[in-house]
ZABA-10181 format. One record per residue (C-alpha): x, y, z. Coordinates in steps of 0.05 Angstrom, whole numbers, padded with zeros to 5 digits, always signed. Each point is the difference from the previous one (the first is absolute). Layout:
N
XYZ
...
This chain:
197
+00763+00201-01778
-00075-00007+00014
+00013+00016+00074
+00037+00064-00019
-00057+00021-00046
-00052-00014+00055
+00041+00039+00050
+00005+00059-00048
-00076-00001-00009
-00010+00001+00075
+00050+00056+00010
-00034+00043-00052
-00069-00013+00031
-00023-00039-00062
-00010-00067+00034
-00027-00022+00067
+00050-00008+00057
+00014-00072+00019
-00003-00020+00073
+00011-00064+00037
-00056-00035+00037
+00010-00040+00064
+00019-00063-00039
+00059+00036-00033
-00034-00003-00068
-00002+00062-00042
-00069+00033-00003
-00020+00060-00041
-00031+00061+00032
-00044+00041-00046
+00017+00075-00003
-00052+00050+00024
-00048+00023-00053
+00030+00071-00003
+00070-00027-00010
-00016-00038-00064
+00038+00028-00059
-00038+00006-00066
+00026-00051-00051
+00020+00053-00051
+00051+00029+00049
+00039-00065+00003
+00032+00008-00067
+00021+00073+00005
+00068+00000+00033
+00042+00062+00011
+00065-00033-00019
+00021-00060-00042
+00038-00028+00060
-00063-00023+00035
-00024-00070-00007
-00043-00012-00062
-00067-00034+00013
-00001-00041-00063
+00069-00030+00013
+00029+00037-00061
+00069+00029+00006
+00005+00073+00021
+00033+00017-00066
-00067-00012-00036
-00040+00044+00047
-00028+00057-00042
+00015+00070+00025
-00063+00043+00007
+00002+00074-00009
-00006+00039+00066
-00064+00037+00016
+00011+00074-00005
-00032+00045+00052
-00018+00070-00021
-00017+00059+00045
-00063+00034-00026
-00007+00048+00059
+00043+00054-00032
-00039+00061-00023
+00029-00006-00070
-00020-00073-00009
-00052-00014-00054
-00033-00053+00044
-00004+00050+00058
-00037+00049-00046
-00051-00054-00018
-00019-00011+00073
-00050+00048+00029
-00031-00041+00057
+00034-00021+00064
-00053-00043+00033
-00069-00028-00014
-00051-00026+00051
-00068-00030-00008
-00032+00030+00061
-00069-00031+00004
-00060-00021-00041
-00073+00017-00008
-00052-00052-00018
-00049+00031-00049
-00069-00032+00001
-00034-00021-00063
-00071+00016-00022
-00029-00064+00032
+00026-00031+00065
+00061-00043-00015
-00001+00016-00075
+00048+00048-00033
+00039+00017+00062
+00075+00015-00008
+00060+00025+00039
+00036+00065-00012
+00072+00006+00025
+00024+00067+00028
+00074+00010-00018
+00050+00054+00019
+00060+00014-00044
+00055+00040+00036
+00036+00040-00054
+00073+00024+00002
-00015+00072-00015
-00071+00014+00023
-00050-00024+00050
-00038-00065+00001
-00046-00019-00057
-00064-00038+00015
-00030-00049-00049
-00059-00049+00004
+00002-00063-00042
-00037-00066-00007
+00036-00067-00003
-00018-00006-00074
+00039+00064-00014
+00062-00029+00035
-00008-00062-00043
-00007+00042-00063
+00064+00039+00019
+00039-00064+00007
-00025-00029-00066
+00018+00065-00037
+00069+00002+00033
+00014-00072-00021
-00019+00018-00072
+00043+00063+00001
+00060-00031+00037
-00001-00075-00017
+00074-00006+00018
-00013+00026+00071
-00059-00044+00020
+00043-00032+00054
+00007+00068+00034
-00076+00005+00008
-00026-00039+00059
-00066-00037-00009
-00063+00032+00026
-00033-00032+00061
-00050-00054-00020
-00074+00009-00012
-00054-00035+00041
-00074-00002-00014
-00016-00027+00069
+00045+00042+00044
+00002+00065-00040
-00032+00043+00054
+00029-00034+00062
+00047+00044+00041
+00058-00050+00003
-00002-00011-00075
-00004+00075-00013
+00059+00014+00047
+00043-00051-00037
-00021+00031-00066
+00016+00070+00026
+00070-00022+00019
+00010-00034-00068
-00024+00060-00039
+00045+00046+00040
+00060-00044-00015
-00018-00003-00074
-00007+00076-00006
+00066+00013+00036
+00037-00049-00047
-00030+00035-00061
+00006+00073+00020
+00070-00005+00030
+00028-00034-00061
+00030+00053-00047
-00020-00041-00062
-00074+00002+00018
-00004+00067+00037
+00002+00043-00063
-00045-00046-00040
-00063+00030-00032
-00036-00064+00022
+00014+00016+00073
-00018+00073-00008
-00066-00019-00032
-00015-00046+00059
+00015+00055+00051
-00033+00059-00034
-00062-00031-00032
């Protein structure tokens, strides 16, 4: 029975494939990093006929409700009405010098929002404003915090270095796209305040 269970795990890609070394003994090959299945997928089976991983009978396997997919691209859809942007990019940045050399300097990010109905909209924001937007969205939509990606990290030492700023630009662009292309956040007064203030 244990052999059948091991074979089923291998066939479903959930366990490493066994192989035989030159001595005829069974050795285990590790799967490639990109073929590793997250552990929470292992328990979600499509049918009750598949082998259970906790050796319980298939009669006791609880049936999960299917995930429903909805099309929100129809003109009449409420979610489609909430969306007004189709793409957001963080194009570049400007380092603004402070009053004294090395003191008070900061970075301003130049962003372009491509709208569905009109032309592009240009905005300029500091990192602290992105951080404020995320904090306000978490307070307004606490149930949807998982849909908000984290902001790129801060760094006191590298904050003006080109490599660090390029990684931050990419992270901010991803964050803005996830927020503005989500119908739940797109019509939010919090987002509109961020964009138009």
